[in-house]
C-alpha positions in Angstrom: 3.0 -44.2 10.3 1.9 -41.2 8.3 -1.8 -40.1 8.5 -3.2 -38.6 5.3 -6.3 -36.5 5.2 -8.8 -38.0 2.8 -12.4 -37.3 1.8 -15.2 -38.6 3.8 -16.1 -41.1 1.0 -12.7 -42.7 1.5 -12.8 -43.4 5.2 -15.3 -45.2 7.3 -14.7 -43.7 10.7 -16.5 -40.6 11.9 -15.0 -37.2 11.6 -14.6 -37.1 15.4 -12.7 -40.4 15.5 -10.5 -39.2 12.6 -9.6 -36.0 14.4 -8.9 -37.8 17.7 -6.6 -40.2 15.8 -4.8 -37.3 14.1 -4.3 -35.4 17.3 -3.0 -38.5 19.1 -0.5 -39.0 16.3 0.8 -35.4 16.4 3.6 -34.3 18.7 3.3 -31.1 20.8 5.7 -29.4 18.4 3.5 -30.3 15.4 0.3 -29.1 17.2 2.0 -25.8 18.1 3.2 -25.4 14.6 -0.4 -25.7 13.4 -1.3 -22.7 15.5 1.3 -20.4 13.7 0.7 -18.0 10.9 3.6 -16.4 9.0 4.2 -14.1 6.1 7.1 -14.9 3.8 7.3 -13.0 0.5 9.6 -15.6 -1.2 7.9 -18.8 -2.2 10.9 -21.0 -1.1 10.9 -19.5 2.4 7.1 -20.1 2.7 7.6 -23.7 1.4 10.2 -24.3 4.2 7.6 -23.2 6.7 5.0 -25.5 5.1 7.4 -28.4 5.3 7.9 -27.6 9.0 4.2 -28.0 9.5 3.0 -24.4 10.0 -0.7 -24.1 10.0 -1.3 -20.9 8.0 0.5 -18.5 5.7 -0.4 -15.0 4.9 -0.5 -13.3 1.5 1.0 -15.7 -1.1 1.8 -13.8 -4.2 -0.4 -15.7 -6.7 -2.8 -18.6 -7.1 0.1 -20.6 -8.4 2.1 -19.9 -5.2 -0.9 -20.9 -3.1 -1.3 -24.2 -5.0 2.4 -24.9 -4.6 2.3 -24.2 -0.9 -0.8 -26.5 -0.5 0.9 -29.3 -2.5 4.0 -29.0 -0.2 1.8 -29.1 2.9 -0.1 -32.1 1.7 2.7 -34.2 0.2 5.8 -33.2 2.2 4.6 -33.2 5.8 3.9 -36.2 8.1 0.2 -35.6 8.4 -0.7 -33.8 5.1 -2.8 -31.1 6.8 -3.7 -28.3 4.3 -2.7 -24.7 5.1 -5.0 -21.9 5.9 -4.2 -19.1 3.5 -5.0 -15.5 4.4 -5.2 -12.2 2.6 -5.8 -8.8 4.0 -8.8 -7.5 2.2 -9.9 -4.6 4.5 -10.4 -2.1 1.7 -9.7 -3.9 -1.5 -7.4 -6.6 -3.0 -5.8 -5.3 -6.1 -8.1 -2.3 -6.5 -7.8 -0.1 -3.4 -11.0 1.4 -2.0 -11.5 3.9 0.8 -11.2 2.4 4.3 -14.5 1.1 5.8 -14.9 4.2 8.0 -14.8 6.4 4.8 -17.2 4.1 3.1 -19.6 4.5 6.1 -19.2 8.3 5.9 -20.6 8.3 2.4 -24.0 7.2 3.9 -24.4 5.1 0.8 -24.6 1.3 1.6 -24.3 0.6 -2.1 -20.8 2.0 -2.1 -19.7 -0.5 0.6 -21.5 -3.3 -1.2 -19.9 -2.6 -4.6 -16.4 -2.3 -3.0 -16.9 -5.6 -1.2 -18.1 -7.4 -4.3 -15.1 -6.3 -6.3 -12.7 -7.1 -3.4 -14.3 -10.6 -3.2 -13.9 -11.3 -6.9 -10.3 -10.2 -6.8 -9.5 -12.1 -3.6 -11.3 -15.3 -4.9 -9.0 -15.2 -8.0 -6.1 -15.6 -5.6 -7.6 -18.6 -4.0 -7.6 -17.4 -0.4 -9.0 -19.5 2.3 -9.7 -16.8 4.7 -9.4 -13.0 5.1 -8.8 -10.5 7.8 -10.7 -7.3 8.3 -14.3 -6.0 8.2 -14.6 -7.2 4.6 -13.1 -10.5 3.7 -13.2 -13.1 1.0 -14.1 -16.6 2.0 -13.8 -19.2 -0.7 -17.0 -21.2 0.0 -19.0 -22.1 -3.0 -17.5 -19.6 -5.3 -16.3 -16.9 -2.9 -18.1 -14.6 -0.6 -17.1 -11.2 0.8 -18.1 -10.9 4.4 -18.9 -7.6 6.1 -19.8 -7.4 9.8 -23.4 -6.9 9.0 -24.0 -8.4 5.6 -22.6 -11.0 3.2 -22.1 -10.2 -0.5 -22.0 -12.7 -3.2 -19.5 -11.8 -6.0 -21.5 -13.6 -8.7 -24.5 -11.2 -8.4 
């Protein structure tokens, strides 16, 4: 029996019961695969990992590749668990800014804020679900760049 993740409006049980049911249905191998993150530049290689139940992929090449990987994870795996998708946005996405230490050395917080805002906009266009580093893009309600001390909204 395949379990499919559905929205809360489509199921009557609580989230906790749903999670317990999902975990009970998963094998140890499937649970361990969900803990793995991998980088594969070729889409076909990344899709093979998604079909195998991997939990996260790092640095897909485009929003289209991200969508294809999510479709594969949802439709071609026993439990349909979506992937976490990560990007390294430590000092920029497409535009490369100075590393955070150099930004701090400028003694101008506006520099770090502007760099984070641009990085967040660029990363949000790639539909990342998470980021790594001091500044990262989180797609929550339109995308947010997160710094260790402050959050920046790219729409302002």
